[in-house]
DSSP file (Angstrom, degrees, kcal/mol; ACC not computed):
  #  RESIDUE AA STRUCTURE BP1 BP2  ACC     N-H-->O    O-->H-N    N-H-->O    O-->H-N    TCO  KAPPA ALPHA  PHI   PSI    X-CA   Y-CA   Z-CA
    1    1 A M              0   0    0      0, 0.0    13,-3.5     0, 0.0     2,-0.3   0.000 360.0 360.0 360.0 126.7  -63.8   71.1 -117.0
    2    2 A K  E     +A   13   0A   0     11,-0.2    94,-3.0    13,-0.0    95,-0.7  -0.761 360.0 177.7-105.2 153.9  -61.6   72.9 -114.5
    3    3 A G  E     +AB  12  95A   0      9,-2.4     9,-2.3    -2,-0.3     2,-0.3  -0.962   5.4 172.9-148.1 165.0  -59.6   76.1 -115.0
    4    4 A S  E     -A   11   0A   0     90,-2.2     7,-0.2    -2,-0.3     2,-0.1  -0.967  34.2 -94.3-160.0 171.1  -57.4   78.5 -113.2
    5    5 A C        -     0   0    0      5,-1.7     3,-0.4    -2,-0.3    73,-0.1  -0.267  53.5 -90.9 -80.9 178.3  -55.2   81.6 -113.6
    6    6 A L  S    S+     0   0    0      1,-0.2    -1,-0.1     2,-0.1    69,-0.0   0.879 127.3  43.2 -62.7 -40.9  -51.5   81.2 -114.0
    7    7 A C  S    S-     0   0    0      1,-0.0    -1,-0.2    69,-0.0     0, 0.0   0.647 109.4-122.5 -83.2 -11.6  -50.6   81.3 -110.3
    8    8 A G  S    S+     0   0    0     -3,-0.4    -2,-0.1     2,-0.2    -1,-0.0   0.461  80.5 113.9  89.1   1.4  -53.5   79.0 -109.5
    9    9 A D        +     0   0    0      1,-0.1     2,-0.5    44,-0.1    45,-0.1   0.948  68.1  57.4 -71.9 -48.7  -55.2   81.4 -107.0
   10   10 A V  S    S+     0   0    0     43,-0.1    -5,-1.7    46,-0.1     2,-0.3  -0.741  73.7 174.9 -86.9 124.1  -58.4   81.9 -109.1
   11   11 A K  E     +AC   4  52A   0     41,-2.9    40,-2.9    -2,-0.5    41,-1.2  -0.970   6.4 162.8-133.6 146.3  -60.1   78.6 -109.8
   12   12 A F  E     -AC   3  50A   0     -9,-2.3    -9,-2.4    -2,-0.3     2,-0.3  -0.934  21.1-140.9-151.9 172.7  -63.4   77.7 -111.5
   13   13 A E  E     -AC   2  49A   0     36,-2.4    36,-2.1    -2,-0.3     2,-0.4  -0.998   4.5-150.3-143.6 142.0  -65.2   74.8 -113.1
   14   14 A L  E     - C   0  48A   0    -13,-3.5     2,-1.1    -2,-0.3    34,-0.2  -0.948  10.3-147.9-111.0 133.3  -67.5   74.4 -116.1
   15   15 A N        +     0   0    0     32,-2.6     2,-0.3    -2,-0.4    33,-0.1  -0.664  59.1 117.2 -97.8  75.3  -70.2   71.7 -116.1
   16   16 A L        -     0   0    0     -2,-1.1     3,-0.1     1,-0.1    83,-0.1  -0.974  60.4-150.7-140.5 151.3  -70.0   71.1 -119.9
   17   17 A E  S    S+     0   0    0      1,-0.3    82,-0.6    -2,-0.3     2,-0.4   0.790  94.9  17.4 -83.9 -34.3  -69.1   68.3 -122.3
   18   18 A E  E     -d   99   0B   0     80,-0.1     2,-0.6     2,-0.0    -1,-0.3  -1.000  68.8-147.4-142.3 136.3  -68.0   70.8 -124.9
   19   19 A F  E     -d  100   0B   0     80,-2.8    82,-2.5    -2,-0.4     2,-0.5  -0.930  13.4-154.9-110.1 114.4  -67.0   74.4 -124.6
   20   20 A K  E     -d  101   0B   0     -2,-0.6    22,-0.4   117,-0.5     2,-0.2  -0.783  21.2-175.9 -91.8 125.3  -67.9   76.5 -127.8
   21   21 A I  E     -d  102   0B   0     80,-2.8    82,-3.3    -2,-0.5    83,-1.2  -0.718  20.1-140.9-118.6 166.8  -65.6   79.5 -128.1
   22   22 A Y  E     -dE 104  40B   0     18,-3.6    18,-2.2    -2,-0.2     2,-0.5  -0.906  12.9-139.3-119.9 155.1  -65.2   82.5 -130.3
   23   23 A Q  E     -dE 105  39B   0     81,-1.9    83,-2.7    -2,-0.3     2,-0.5  -0.978  16.2-155.3-112.7 123.4  -62.0   84.1 -131.4
   24   24 A C  E     -dE 106  38B   0     14,-2.8    14,-2.3    -2,-0.5    83,-0.2  -0.883  13.7-176.5-103.6 125.4  -62.0   87.9 -131.4
   25   25 A H        +     0   0    0     81,-2.4    82,-0.1    -2,-0.5    87,-0.1   0.201  38.0 130.6-103.8  13.3  -59.6   89.6 -133.7
   26   26 A C     >  -     0   0    0     80,-0.1     4,-2.1     1,-0.1     5,-0.2  -0.224  69.6-113.2 -69.5 160.4  -60.4   93.2 -132.7
   27   27 A N  H  > S+     0   0    0      1,-0.2     4,-2.1     2,-0.2     5,-0.2   0.864 114.8  54.1 -61.5 -37.8  -57.6   95.6 -131.8
   28   28 A L  H  > S+     0   0    0      2,-0.2     4,-2.6     1,-0.2    -1,-0.2   0.933 109.0  46.4 -65.1 -46.1  -58.6   95.8 -128.2
   29   29 A C  H  > S+     0   0    0      1,-0.2     4,-2.5     2,-0.2     6,-0.4   0.878 111.2  53.2 -65.2 -36.1  -58.5   92.0 -127.6
   30   30 A R  H  X>S+     0   0    0     -4,-2.1     4,-2.6     1,-0.2     5,-0.5   0.931 112.0  44.3 -63.6 -43.1  -55.1   91.8 -129.4
   31   31 A K  H  <5S+     0   0    0     -4,-2.1    -2,-0.2     2,-0.2    -1,-0.2   0.896 113.7  51.3 -67.7 -39.3  -53.7   94.5 -127.1
   32   32 A Q  H  <5S+     0   0    0     -4,-2.6    -2,-0.2     1,-0.2    -1,-0.2   0.915 123.7  27.9 -64.6 -42.6  -55.2   92.9 -124.0
   33   33 A T  H  <5S-     0   0    0     -4,-2.5    -2,-0.2     2,-0.2    -1,-0.2   0.696  93.5-132.9 -95.5 -21.1  -53.9   89.4 -124.8
   34   34 A G  T  <5S+     0   0    0     -4,-2.6     2,-0.2     1,-0.3    -3,-0.2   0.696  75.1  99.0  74.3  17.0  -50.7   90.2 -126.7
   35   35 A T  S   <S-     0   0    0     -5,-0.5    -1,-0.3    -6,-0.4    -2,-0.2  -0.686  91.7 -94.6-128.3 179.1  -51.8   87.6 -129.3
   36   36 A A  S    S+     0   0    0     -2,-0.2    76,-0.4     1,-0.2     2,-0.3   0.780 103.2   1.1 -69.4 -27.7  -53.6   87.4 -132.7
   37   37 A S        -     0   0    0     -8,-0.1     2,-0.4    -7,-0.1   -12,-0.2  -0.986  68.4-117.4-160.2 151.4  -57.0   86.8 -131.2
   38   38 A S  E     -E   24   0B   0    -14,-2.3   -14,-2.8    -2,-0.3     2,-0.6  -0.763  29.8-155.2 -87.2 133.2  -58.7   86.5 -127.8
   39   39 A C  E     +E   23   0B   0     -2,-0.4    53,-2.3   -16,-0.2    54,-0.6  -0.944  34.7 120.4-117.0 120.0  -60.3   83.1 -127.3
   40   40 A G  E     -EF  22  91B   0    -18,-2.2   -18,-3.6    -2,-0.6     2,-0.3  -0.965  35.7-145.9-162.7 175.2  -63.3   82.7 -125.0
   41   41 A G  E     - F   0  90B   0     49,-2.2    49,-2.9    -2,-0.3     2,-0.5  -0.933  21.4-108.2-149.1 171.4  -66.9   81.7 -124.7
   42   42 A V  E     - F   0  89B   0    -22,-0.4     2,-0.4    -2,-0.3    47,-0.2  -0.909  32.4-172.2-108.9 127.2  -70.1   82.4 -123.0
   43   43 A V  E     - F   0  88B   0     45,-3.0    45,-2.9    -2,-0.5    39,-0.2  -0.953  28.2-109.9-123.0 137.8  -71.4   79.9 -120.4
   44   44 A K  E >   - F   0  87B   0     -2,-0.4     3,-1.9    43,-0.2    43,-0.3  -0.343  31.6-117.3 -62.5 145.2  -74.8   79.8 -118.6
   45   45 A E  G >  S+     0   0    0     41,-2.4     3,-1.8     1,-0.3    42,-0.1   0.853 113.7  58.0 -52.2 -40.3  -74.6   80.6 -114.9
   46   46 A E  G 3  S+     0   0    0     40,-0.3    -1,-0.3     1,-0.3    41,-0.1   0.667 104.5  52.5 -70.8 -13.0  -75.8   77.2 -113.9
   47   47 A N  G <  S+     0   0    0     -3,-1.9   -32,-2.6   -33,-0.1     2,-0.4   0.288 101.6  75.3-100.4   9.1  -72.9   75.6 -115.8
   48   48 A F  E <   +C   14   0A   0     -3,-1.8     2,-0.3   -34,-0.2   -34,-0.2  -0.953  53.2 175.6-124.5 141.0  -70.3   77.7 -114.0
   49   49 A A  E     -C   13   0A   0    -36,-2.1   -36,-2.4    -2,-0.4     2,-0.3  -0.990  26.2-132.6-143.5 135.9  -68.9   77.5 -110.5
   50   50 A W  E     -C   12   0A   0     -2,-0.3   -38,-0.3   -38,-0.2     3,-0.1  -0.682  16.8-175.8 -78.2 137.6  -66.1   79.4 -108.7
   51   51 A L  E     -     0   0A   0    -40,-2.9     2,-0.2     1,-0.4   -39,-0.2   0.433  60.9 -48.5-109.6  -6.8  -63.7   77.1 -106.8
   52   52 A G  E    S+C   11   0A   0    -41,-1.2   -41,-2.9     0, 0.0    -1,-0.4  -0.784  99.2  66.4 154.6 161.8  -61.7   79.9 -105.2
   53   53 A G    >   +     0   0    0    -43,-0.3     3,-2.0    -2,-0.2     4,-0.2   0.548  45.9 138.8  83.1  11.8  -59.8   83.1 -105.5
   54   54 A Q  G >   +     0   0    0      1,-0.3     3,-1.5     2,-0.2   -44,-0.1   0.806  70.0  63.5 -60.3 -27.9  -62.6   85.5 -106.3
   55   55 A K  G 3  S+     0   0    0      1,-0.3    -1,-0.3    16,-0.0   -45,-0.1   0.689  95.6  60.7 -67.3 -18.7  -61.0   88.1 -104.0
   56   56 A S  G <  S+     0   0    0     -3,-2.0    16,-3.9   -47,-0.1     2,-0.4   0.437  81.2 109.0 -89.6   1.3  -57.9   88.2 -106.2
   57   57 A I  E <   -I   71   0C   0     -3,-1.5     2,-0.3    14,-0.2    14,-0.2  -0.664  46.2-174.4 -85.4 128.1  -59.9   89.4 -109.2
   58   58 A S  E     -I   70   0C   0     12,-3.1    12,-2.4    -2,-0.4     2,-0.4  -0.790   9.8-146.7-114.0 161.9  -59.4   93.0 -110.4
   59   59 A K  E     -I   69   0C   0     -2,-0.3     2,-0.4    10,-0.2    10,-0.2  -0.986  10.2-170.8-133.0 138.7  -61.2   94.9 -113.2
   60   60 A W  E     -I   68   0C   0      8,-2.4     8,-2.5    -2,-0.4     2,-0.4  -0.994  11.4-168.1-124.0 135.3  -60.1   97.5 -115.6
   61   61 A Q  E     -I   67   0C   0     -2,-0.4     6,-0.2     6,-0.2     2,-0.2  -0.989  12.2-144.8-131.1 133.0  -62.6   99.3 -117.8
   62   62 A K    >   -     0   0    0      4,-3.0     3,-2.2    -2,-0.4    -2,-0.0  -0.527  35.0-107.2 -83.2 155.7  -62.1  101.6 -120.8
   63   63 A E  T 3  S+     0   0    0      1,-0.3    -1,-0.1    -2,-0.2    -2,-0.0   0.802 119.6  62.3 -56.3 -28.8  -64.5  104.6 -121.3
   64   64 A S  T 3  S-     0   0    0      2,-0.1    -1,-0.3     1,-0.1     3,-0.1   0.626 123.5-103.1 -72.9 -13.0  -66.1  102.7 -124.2
   65   65 A G  S <  S+     0   0    0     -3,-2.2    -2,-0.1     1,-0.4     2,-0.1   0.231  74.1 142.9 108.7 -13.6  -67.2   99.9 -121.8
   66   66 A F        -     0   0    0     -5,-0.1    -4,-3.0     1,-0.0    -1,-0.4  -0.416  33.1-165.0 -60.9 129.7  -64.5   97.4 -122.8
   67   67 A T  E     -I   61   0C   0     -6,-0.2     2,-0.4    -2,-0.1    -6,-0.2  -0.875  20.1-161.2-123.5 156.1  -63.5   95.5 -119.6
   68   68 A S  E     -I   60   0C   0     -8,-2.5    -8,-2.4    -2,-0.3     2,-0.4  -0.988   5.9-166.9-132.5 121.2  -60.7   93.3 -118.6
   69   69 A H  E     +I   59   0C   0     -2,-0.4     9,-1.6     9,-0.3     2,-0.3  -0.927  23.3 159.8-108.0 135.5  -61.0   91.0 -115.5
   70   70 A F  E     -IJ  58  77C   0    -12,-2.4   -12,-3.1    -2,-0.4     2,-0.4  -0.986  47.1 -90.8-153.4 157.1  -57.7   89.5 -114.3
   71   71 A C  E  >  -I   57   0C   0      5,-2.2     4,-2.5    -2,-0.3   -14,-0.2  -0.587  30.2-146.4 -71.0 125.9  -56.0   87.9 -111.4
   72   72 A S  T  4 S+     0   0    0    -16,-3.9    -1,-0.2    -2,-0.4   -15,-0.1   0.652  95.7  51.9 -71.3 -13.2  -54.3   90.7 -109.4
   73   73 A N  T  4 S+     0   0    0    -17,-0.3    -1,-0.2     3,-0.1   -16,-0.1   0.903 130.0   8.6 -83.4 -48.4  -51.5   88.3 -108.5
   74   74 A C  T  4 S-     0   0    0      2,-0.1    -2,-0.2     0, 0.0    -1,-0.0   0.544  91.6-122.2-117.0 -11.3  -50.4   87.0 -111.9
   75   75 A G     <  +     0   0    0     -4,-2.5    -3,-0.1     1,-0.2     3,-0.1   0.434  55.7 152.8  84.8  -1.2  -52.4   89.2 -114.5
   76   76 A S        -     0   0    0     -6,-0.1    -5,-2.2     1,-0.1    -1,-0.2  -0.315  52.4-107.0 -63.1 140.7  -54.1   86.2 -116.1
   77   77 A S  B     -J   70   0C   0     -7,-0.2    -7,-0.3   -44,-0.0    -1,-0.1  -0.469  45.1-172.0 -62.8 139.3  -57.5   86.8 -117.8
   78   78 A V        -     0   0    0     -9,-1.6    -9,-0.3    -2,-0.1    11,-0.1  -0.903  28.3 -79.4-133.8 161.5  -60.3   85.2 -115.7
   79   79 A P        +     0   0    0      0, 0.0     2,-0.3     0, 0.0    11,-0.2  -0.127  48.3 177.4 -58.9 156.9  -64.0   84.6 -116.1
   80   80 A N  E     -G   89   0B   0      9,-1.8     9,-3.4   -11,-0.0   -11,-0.0  -0.986  39.5 -78.0-157.3 157.5  -66.5   87.4 -115.5
   81   81 A K  E     -G   88   0B   0     -2,-0.3     2,-1.0     7,-0.2     7,-0.3  -0.321  50.8-121.6 -56.6 134.7  -70.2   88.1 -115.7
   82   82 A F    >   -     0   0    0      5,-2.8     3,-2.3     3,-0.3     5,-0.3  -0.734  68.5 -46.9 -90.6 101.0  -71.2   88.6 -119.3
   83   83 A R  T 3  S-     0   0    0     -2,-1.0    -1,-0.2     1,-0.3     5,-0.1   0.788 106.5 -59.1  50.2  39.9  -72.8   92.0 -119.8
   84   84 A G  T 3  S+     0   0    0      1,-0.2    -1,-0.3     3,-0.1    -3,-0.0   0.578 108.5 123.6  72.2   8.1  -75.1   91.7 -116.8
   85   85 A K  S <  S-     0   0    0     -3,-2.3     2,-1.7     2,-0.1    -3,-0.3  -0.435  82.9 -93.8 -92.6 170.3  -76.8   88.6 -118.2
   86   86 A P  S    S+     0   0    0      0, 0.0   -41,-2.4     0, 0.0     2,-0.3  -0.261  98.0  90.9 -82.6  52.9  -77.1   85.2 -116.4
   87   87 A Y  E     -F   44   0B   0     -2,-1.7    -5,-2.8   -43,-0.3     2,-0.4  -0.941  65.3-138.5-141.0 157.2  -73.9   84.1 -118.2
   88   88 A Y  E     -FG  43  81B   0    -45,-2.9   -45,-3.0    -2,-0.3     2,-0.5  -0.960  13.5-136.6-117.5 141.8  -70.1   84.1 -117.7
   89   89 A W  E     -FG  42  80B   0     -9,-3.4    -9,-1.8    -2,-0.4   -47,-0.2  -0.850  27.3-166.4 -89.2 132.4  -67.4   84.9 -120.2
   90   90 A V  E     -F   41   0B   0    -49,-2.9   -49,-2.2    -2,-0.5     2,-0.4  -0.983  19.6-129.7-125.6 125.9  -64.7   82.4 -119.8
   91   91 A P  E >   -F   40   0B   0      0, 0.0     3,-1.5     0, 0.0     4,-0.3  -0.622  15.2-145.8 -73.0 124.6  -61.2   82.7 -121.4
   92   92 A A  G >  S+     0   0    0    -53,-2.3     3,-1.7    -2,-0.4   -52,-0.2   0.846  94.8  63.2 -61.6 -34.8  -60.4   79.4 -123.2
   93   93 A G  G 3  S+     0   0    0    -54,-0.6    -1,-0.3     1,-0.3   -53,-0.1   0.657  93.5  63.5 -67.4 -15.0  -56.7   79.5 -122.3
   94   94 A A  G <  S+     0   0    0     -3,-1.5   -90,-2.2   -91,-0.1    -1,-0.3   0.581  81.5 100.4 -83.4 -10.0  -57.5   79.3 -118.6
   95   95 A L  B <   -B    3   0A   0     -3,-1.7   -92,-0.3    -4,-0.3     3,-0.1  -0.565  59.5-157.5 -81.0 141.7  -59.0   75.8 -119.0
   96   96 A E        -     0   0    0    -94,-3.0     2,-0.3    -2,-0.2   -93,-0.1   0.710  69.5 -17.3 -88.6 -23.0  -56.8   72.9 -118.0
   97   97 A S  S    S+     0   0    0    -95,-0.7    -1,-0.2     2,-0.0     2,-0.1  -0.959  78.6  96.1-165.9 177.7  -58.6   70.3 -120.1
   98   98 A G  S    S-     0   0    0     -2,-0.3     2,-0.6   -97,-0.1   -80,-0.1  -0.378  73.9 -56.4 115.4 166.0  -61.8   69.5 -122.0
   99   99 A R  E     -d   18   0B   0    -82,-0.6   -80,-2.8   -83,-0.1     2,-0.4  -0.757  53.0-176.0 -85.6 117.4  -63.2   69.6 -125.5
  100  100 A I  E     -d   19   0B   0     -2,-0.6     2,-0.4   -82,-0.2   -80,-0.2  -0.974   0.9-175.4-120.2 126.3  -63.0   73.1 -126.9
  101  101 A V  E     -d   20   0B   0    -82,-2.5   -80,-2.8    -2,-0.4     2,-0.6  -0.978  26.0-127.9-126.4 131.1  -64.4   74.0 -130.3
  102  102 A T  E     +d   21   0B   0     -2,-0.4   -80,-0.2   -82,-0.2     3,-0.1  -0.682  30.8 171.8 -77.0 120.9  -64.2   77.3 -132.2
  103  103 A A  E     +     0   0B   0    -82,-3.3     2,-0.3    -2,-0.6   -81,-0.2   0.741  60.1   4.7 -99.4 -32.3  -67.8   78.2 -133.1
  104  104 A V  E     -d   22   0B   0    -83,-1.2   -81,-1.9     2,-0.0     2,-0.4  -0.994  52.5-143.9-154.9 153.7  -67.3   81.7 -134.5
  105  105 A N  E     -dh  23 123B   0     17,-1.5    19,-2.0    16,-0.4     2,-0.3  -0.987  24.7-164.2-118.4 132.7  -64.7   84.4 -135.3
  106  106 A I  E     +d   24   0B   0    -83,-2.7   -81,-2.4    -2,-0.4    21,-0.2  -0.851  63.3  19.2-122.4 157.9  -65.6   88.0 -134.7
  107  107 A F    >   +     0   0    0     19,-2.1     3,-1.8    -2,-0.3    18,-0.2   0.868  67.0 159.0  53.0  42.5  -64.1   91.3 -135.9
  108  108 A V  G >   +     0   0    0     16,-2.2     3,-1.2     1,-0.3    17,-0.2   0.734  65.0  68.4 -66.1 -20.2  -62.4   89.5 -138.8
  109  109 A E  G 3  S+     0   0    0     16,-1.1    -1,-0.3     1,-0.3    16,-0.1   0.700 101.5  47.9 -69.3 -17.4  -62.1   92.8 -140.6
  110  110 A E  G <  S+     0   0    0     -3,-1.8    -1,-0.3    15,-0.3    -2,-0.2   0.280  81.2 138.4-104.0   9.4  -59.6   93.9 -137.9
  111  111 A K    <   -     0   0    0     -3,-1.2   -85,-0.1     1,-0.1   -74,-0.1  -0.301  63.4-104.9 -56.3 132.2  -57.6   90.7 -138.1
  112  112 A A    >   -     0   0    0    -76,-0.4     3,-1.8     1,-0.1    -1,-0.1  -0.333  19.8-128.8 -61.9 138.3  -53.9   91.4 -137.9
  113  113 A A  T 3  S+     0   0    0      1,-0.3    -1,-0.1    -3,-0.1    -2,-0.1   0.786 109.4  51.3 -59.8 -27.5  -52.1   91.1 -141.3
  114  114 A W  T 3  S+     0   0    0      2,-0.0    -1,-0.3   -78,-0.0     2,-0.2   0.507  85.5 111.3 -88.4  -3.9  -49.5   88.8 -139.7
  115  115 A S    <   -     0   0    0     -3,-1.8    -4,-0.0     1,-0.1   -80,-0.0  -0.506  42.7-174.6 -75.5 135.5  -52.0   86.5 -138.1
  116  116 A N        +     0   0    0     -2,-0.2     2,-0.3     2,-0.1    -1,-0.1   0.099  40.5 133.1-111.3  19.1  -52.2   83.0 -139.4
  117  117 A V        -     0   0    0      1,-0.1     2,-0.8     2,-0.1    -2,-0.0  -0.546  66.6-116.5 -67.3 128.9  -55.3   82.1 -137.3
  118  118 A N        +     0   0    0     -2,-0.3     3,-0.3     1,-0.2    -1,-0.1  -0.593  41.5 171.5 -70.1 108.4  -57.9   80.4 -139.3
  119  119 A S        +     0   0    0     -2,-0.8   -14,-0.2     1,-0.2    -1,-0.2   0.129  50.2  96.3-108.0  19.7  -60.8   82.9 -139.1
  120  120 A D    >   +     0   0    0      2,-0.1     3,-1.1     3,-0.1     2,-0.5   0.789  55.9  99.8 -78.5 -29.1  -63.1   81.2 -141.7
  121  121 A Q  T 3  S-     0   0    0      1,-0.3   -16,-0.4    -3,-0.3   -18,-0.0  -0.452 111.2 -25.3 -62.6 109.8  -65.1   79.3 -139.1
  122  122 A G  T 3  S-     0   0    0     -2,-0.5   -17,-1.5   -18,-0.2    -1,-0.3   0.897  90.2-161.0  55.9  48.3  -68.4   81.3 -138.5
  123  123 A A  B <   -h  105   0B   0     -3,-1.1     2,-0.4   -19,-0.2   -17,-0.2  -0.392  17.8-177.6 -74.5 135.8  -66.8   84.6 -139.6
  124  124 A Y        -     0   0    0    -19,-2.0   -16,-2.2     2,-0.2   -17,-0.3  -0.997  24.2-145.5-124.8 132.2  -68.4   87.9 -138.6
  125  125 A E  S    S+     0   0    0     -2,-0.4   -16,-1.1   -18,-0.2   -15,-0.3   0.875  88.8   4.5 -65.5 -34.8  -66.9   91.2 -139.8
  126  126 A G  S    S-     0   0    0    -19,-0.2   -19,-2.1   -18,-0.1   -18,-0.3  -0.150 108.8 -56.0-119.5-143.5  -67.9   92.8 -136.6
  127  127 A R        -     0   0    0    -21,-0.2     3,-0.1    -2,-0.1    -2,-0.1  -0.921  47.4-130.6-106.8 130.8  -69.5   91.6 -133.4
  128  128 A P        -     0   0    0      0, 0.0     5,-0.0     0, 0.0    -4,-0.0  -0.227  44.4 -78.6 -65.5 166.6  -72.8   89.8 -133.5
  129  129 A S     >  -     0   0    0      1,-0.1     4,-2.4     4,-0.0     5,-0.2  -0.211  41.5-109.1 -61.2 159.3  -75.5   90.9 -131.1
  130  130 A V  H  > S+     0   0    0      1,-0.2     4,-2.2     2,-0.2     5,-0.2   0.891 121.7  54.2 -56.7 -40.5  -75.2   89.8 -127.5
  131  131 A E  H  > S+     0   0    0      1,-0.2     4,-2.4     2,-0.2    -1,-0.2   0.904 108.7  47.8 -63.5 -39.5  -78.2   87.6 -128.0
  132  132 A R  H  > S+     0   0    0      2,-0.2     4,-1.8     1,-0.2    -1,-0.2   0.892 109.2  53.6 -68.5 -38.2  -76.5   85.9 -131.0
  133  133 A M  H  X S+     0   0    0     -4,-2.4     4,-0.5     2,-0.2   -91,-0.3   0.906 111.6  46.0 -62.4 -40.3  -73.2   85.5 -128.9
  134  134 A I  H >< S+     0   0    0     -4,-2.2     3,-1.2     1,-0.2    -2,-0.2   0.914 109.9  54.1 -67.6 -42.6  -75.3   83.7 -126.2
  135  135 A E  H 3< S+     0   0    0     -4,-2.4    -1,-0.2     1,-0.3    -2,-0.2   0.841 104.8  55.0 -61.2 -32.4  -77.1   81.6 -128.8
  136  136 A L  H 3<        0   0    0     -4,-1.8    -1,-0.3     1,-0.2    -2,-0.2   0.644 360.0 360.0 -74.8 -15.6  -73.7   80.4 -130.2
  137  137 A A    <<        0   0    0     -3,-1.2  -117,-0.5    -4,-0.5    -1,-0.2   0.496 360.0 360.0 -70.1 360.0  -72.6   79.2 -126.8
C-alpha cells in the first residue's frame, strides 16, 4: 500500500495485506482534522518504509503531549513514530489504495452530536492503553 500527502512530497509504503485502523472521536482529533473523527492505525516498523519527503515534515506539540505531524508544504497529516515504540502511526486518508478495515473506535464519549460515523465497531469510551492499541493493529 502506498501513500502520500496532498502535494505528493511526503511518500511512504506499507507492507500489509490489510490495514486495521481506529477512529478517534476526541475533541483534539476533530479540531486537528476538521472532521468527525481521525482515522489512522499503528504499523510495525518493519512494515513501513519512507519513499521520500521526510525533510518536509513538521511537528506541532501541545503541552499535554498531543502531537501533529504534517507536510510543511500542504499541511496534510503524515505518518510518525508511535510514542517512541517500534511502530508508526499512519493516517488512513493518506493511503492511495489497499484494504482498510476499522478495528476500533476510541473516545466515543466525546463523539460529536452531529456525527453520523458508525462508532459501534470495537467501541472504547476513552483511549485503550498503548499496548492494546498496538495489539489491535
